[in-house]
Every structure is written in C-alpha cells, then in structure tokens.
N, C-alpha and C positions, 0 to 999 in steps of 0.2 A: 321641422327642418332635420334635427338630429335623428329623428326616428327614420326619416327617408334615407339619411346617409347610413344609419345602421342597417336598414333592410337591404340597401343597394350592397353594402359591403358584405352582408351574410350571403346574399345572393351570389356575388362574385366569388366568394370562398367555397360555397357548395360546388358552383360550376367548375372551379379549379380542381376540386377533388373528384368530382365526377367524370370530367373529361379524360383523366389518364386511365381511369380504370375502364373506361369504355373503349380506348385505344388498346388497352392490355387485352381485353376480351376478343377484340378484332385479330390482333397479333398472335394471341394465344392460341387460336384454333389453327393457325399456320397455313391456312387454305388460300390459295391464290384466287383471284376473280374467275380465271379460266377453269380452274378445278371446280369452283362452285357451279358454274355454267354447266360443266360436265355432269355433276351431281344431279342438278335440275333435269338434264336430258335423261337421266337414269329413271327418273320418276314418271316419264311418260309411259302410259300403259296402252300398248298396242300388240295385237296378234301379228302385226306385220313388221315388227322390230325385234330382231334377235339381240339380246344383250347378254354380256358376260363381264363378270367382275372378278378379278384375280387378285388376291390379296399377297401381301409379302410371304406369309407362311405357304400358300399355295405355290409362289413363284419358287421358294426354297425347295418343295418337292419335285415340282416339274424341271427346275435347272439345279441339279445338285451342286451348288457352288462350292462347297467344301472339296468336291471332287475335281475342280477344274484346275489344272495344273497352271495354266497361263495367268500370271499375276495381274496382267492388264485386264483380261476378260473377267477375273475374280472381282475386281475393283468396280468395273462397270455393273455387273449384276449385281453386286454388293450394295449398289446405291439405289437400285429400283425397289419401289415401295408398293405399287400396284398398277394393274392395266384395266382399263375399262375399253370394252369394244361392242360397238353397234353395228349392226347391218340389217337394212331394210330388205322386206321380201314382197312388197306391194306398194300401191300408189299411195294409200292413206298414211302408212308408216313412213314412207319416203317424204311426203310433204311435212309430217310433224317433226321428223328430224332434221330435216333441211331448214325448217323454221328455227329451231333450236340452235343450228349451227351457222345460221345467217351471217353473223358478224365475222366470221372466218372465212367466208366465200366471197366476200367483197374485194379481195386483193388488196387489202391494206397492209402497210408495212408492219405495223404494230397493233395487235388486238389482245386486249386485256393483259398486257405484260407480256405477251408471247410475240416474238420477231418472225416474220416470214422468212423461211430459209430456203423454200422450193416451192415453184409453181409450174406445173406443166399441163398443157392441153394436147391430147393426142388421140386421134380417132374417137371424138366426141366425149372423151374421159378427162376429167379435171382433177389432178392431184394436187394437194396442198399440204405443205408441211410447215408448221410453227413450232418454235422452242424458245426456251430461255435456260438458264443454268439449272433449273430443276424439273422441267417438264417437257414433253414432247406431244404434239397433236399431229396425227395424220389423217387426212380426209381424202377419200376417193369417191367422186361422183360420177358414175357411169352414165347417167342421164336416163337410164331406162328404168326407173324406179328402184335402183340399187345405189344406195349410199352406204359407205363403210367408214366409221369413225373409230380411231383408235387413240387413246389418251394414256400415256405412260408418266406416272409420278416417280420422279428420281431418275429420269434418263434424259440428259441434255443431247442436243443435236450432234455434238462432236462424238459422243458415246455411240450414238445411233449409227453414224457413218462407220465407224469401227467396226460395229456389230454387222452391218451390211457388207462390208468389205472383207471381212474376216470369215473364218470358220465357224462362227458362233452366230450365223444369220437367224433372226427371228422371223417365223412364218405366222403372221397374224391370222392366217386362216385355220390354224390349229386351235385358236383360243375360242 
C-alpha cells in the first residue's frame, strides 16, 4: 500500500515537473497555430505553386524603414517580421493549396486564433481577410485554378488598413 502511494506521488511529481516544460516549449517557439499551418503549406512541393518567403532582413532592404519620415508608417513597417506568399498556376497546385487553406475558406468568424475581418464575393472571386493583433492572412480565390495566399507576421488588420489607405500601399504581386 505504501509502495503504491509512493509510486503515485512520484508520478504526480514527475508530471507536475514535465507539464510546465512542455507548455514552455510550445510558448517558447512563439508561433501561432495559423503560422504553423502556413509553414506546412510552404512544404507543399508542386511546380504549380509559386512560393515566396520574405524575412525581416529582406523586408528592411525592400522597405528602407530608416528612411521613412512618417512615424506612423515607420511603426507599422517596424513590426512586420516576415511575409509568405503563395500563388497557384495550375489545377493540381490549386487543389493542394486550397486543401491546406480549407479552414480559412469556410467563412467561419474565428479560425486558429485569427478573426474574419473581411469577406467579399465579386465576379466569381472570393477574397477573405483574417487577422489578429500579430498576423494578417489574405486569400484571393479566383476559381480558375488561381489561388493567392499572403500571410504577414507582425501586421495586424488596423495597420493593413492604414497601409492600403495611405501612401505606403503594399502590392503583393511584387513579392
């Protein structure tokens, strides 16, 4: 009986020690579920998916943040960490990327911690924008085997709106 209590206490002790370290590892990588989903999509190997990853260093070279006079724009660009852009060029790539983005194409209000900010259907094209305080996801589905996905780490929707309304508009076709 004492041995069973000792073993149980020892197990509880080990579990209590192990649980916080597991939680720290998950929190330590700092990546949201949506960001992990986008990274998985980046692993899709297809000649029919054009993929671009733009890191913080590349962003700094492309957008000379130090030379921007507007403090608001400098703060917006300064928070951006990376951009991932996918664009399909054929049916197989479209199906693969569409499958990976399926959770975001169901018109749900909240998916993987991102909130639906905008959804439009016009001339057979579906445009969806999801965001939270740290990330922005824009999906354009033209329906003719063309699906474009842009995920920006470090850019909330409020900053995205400012960029699109101001002189610092981002043209995702450049990336």
